N, C-alpha and C positions, 0 to 999 in steps of 0.2 A: 077446654079441658075435660069436658064430659066424655070424650072418647078415650081418655087415658085410663089405664088400670090404676088401682090404688098405689101400686109401687111406682108407676110412672108419674103420678101426681106427686107422690112424696119426693121422688127424685127431683122433679121440677122445683118444688118448694125448697129443697135443700140447696140447689144451685142458686136460687134467688136469695136465700138467706146468706149464703157464703159470699155473694157478690155485693151485698148491701153495705157492709161496714167498711169504714176507713180506719186506719191505725191511729190511735191517740198518740200524742207526743210522749217521748220517753221510751227508753229501751224496754222496760218491763211491759209497758202498755203495748209496744210494737210486737214483742214476743207473744204476749197474751192474744193479741188479735190474730197473729199468724197461726197460733195454736188452734184457735177457734175455727179458722178457715180450713185448716188441715183436718180437724175432727169432722167438720161438715162434709169435706171432700170424701173422707173415709166412709161416712154414712151413705153418701151418694153412690160410691163404688159398690157397696153392698147391695143397694137397691138396683143398680144396673145389672149386677149379677143375677138378681131375682128376675128381672125383666128378660134377660137372655135365656134363663131356664124356662120361663113361661113361653117365650117365643119359640124355643126349640121344641117344647112339648106340643104347641099348637101346630108347628110345621110337620112334626112327625105324625100327628093325628090327621091333618088335612092336606098336607103337601103345599100349603101356602103360609106365608108369614102373616101375622095379624096386622090390621090396619095401623095400629099404634106403634109398630116396630120402627118406622121411619122417624117418628117423633122421639122415641127412646134413643136412637142413634144420634139425633141432633142434640139432645140433652147431654149425652155422653161427650160429644165433641165440645160443647160449651163448658162442661166440668173440666175437661182436660185443658182447655184454654185458660180457665181460671186457675188451675193448678200451676200452669206455666207462669202466670203472673205472680203467684205466691212464691214460687221458686226463684224468680227473678228478684223479687223484693228481698228474700233471704240472702241471695248471692250478693246484692248491693250492700247489705248490712255487714257481710263478712269480709268485704274488700277493704 
């Protein structure tokens, strides 16, 4: 993790936090858990946007992507997968 930018590290931490919890029993608890996961996902998306801006600035200055760009893409893919899981859980509850 030493090679990650502060935004990359924060994004990784947000994804880990969003992945850690399981919903408690009960509708209110389930909705609260889903809400927390969506808030964490929103924070992660903002951080990914910052990473994209940093990578674009570095690319424009040097003509090369930073070394951490591949890890940022991997984290984004993990966050999207987690969002897909949350959406599936919401869909199952609404059926």
